[in-house]
C-alpha positions, 0 to 999 in steps of 0.5 A: 841185703848185700849188694855185690856189684860187678865191675869191669876194671877199676873205673866204676869201683869208687862209684859203685861203693859210693852207691852202696855196694858192699862187695865188688866182683872185679872183672875184665872183658864183661862183653864176654862174661868177664875174665881175670883182670890185670895184676895192677887193676887187682892191686889198686882195687884191693887197696881201695876196697880195703880202705872203704871196708868193702869186700873184693872178689876177683873172677878167675877166668882166662877167657870167654866162652865155655868153662872147659879148660885146657891143661895150659889154661888151668896152669894160667888160672893157678898162677893167677890165683897165686897172684890174687892171693898175694895181692890180698883179695878177699876171694875169687869167683870161679867155675870149671866144667867137663865137656858134659857140663859136669863139675871138673872136680880134680881141678876145682879141688886143686883151686879149693886147696890153694884158696882154703890154705890161704883163707880166701873165699870161694864162690862158684860163678854162673858156670853153675847154670850150665850144669844139668838141673837134675845134677845141680843138687849134688853139685851144690853139696859137693862144692860145699864139702870142698869149701865153696860158700856161695853160688852165683846163679841165674837159676835157669836158662839165660833167655829166661828172666830172673823172675821166670827162674825164681822157683828154681832159685828158691829150691836151690836155696834150701838144699844146704844151709851153709851155701849162699845162693846169690841171684844174678843176671838181669837184676837191677836196682830198678827191679830188685824190690819186685824180686824181693816180693817173690824170693827170699835171699840175702845177697844179690849180684849185678852190673847195675845193682846199685 
């Protein structure tokens, strides 16, 4: 079981790794769901995680709120992605949608090309949960086609517990053998064992997962 700990800035990164996190998702502003941290934070965290043999994923998100981005916000994200690549992070977590909550395919293709060309991992974050459930299978398969290898998802409405959404998480997990479904949202070190009894998964995400 790979535990991905979501860290706000560098402060808790050493502690999370000491407790057993094997991957860090690095964010700023967790109060709004996470935004891209500063260059300095990314640099120090990347160097520290590399020394410890732990993978570092950086969230690529310019602001809180929805995942429908303006032209200028997309330009900011692409510039941030260039910096993340230059600082040698292992990957990014990103999501981008259109107003009807469908994938923003042209922009995601642009992100994927730059990431793929530079050999960094692509994870689609919980923006996936905003996509209508009937469209999630096609979205998952398309993301796999352009190079995404992991989806972080709560499996359903935010107001539901992760246990309420377990059935749908299981359905997503069998759609594509090449895509890792990583449950997140309300999973802690205290309830993880109970979730493992009803759902098979190899990776898990949370701010209190270790």
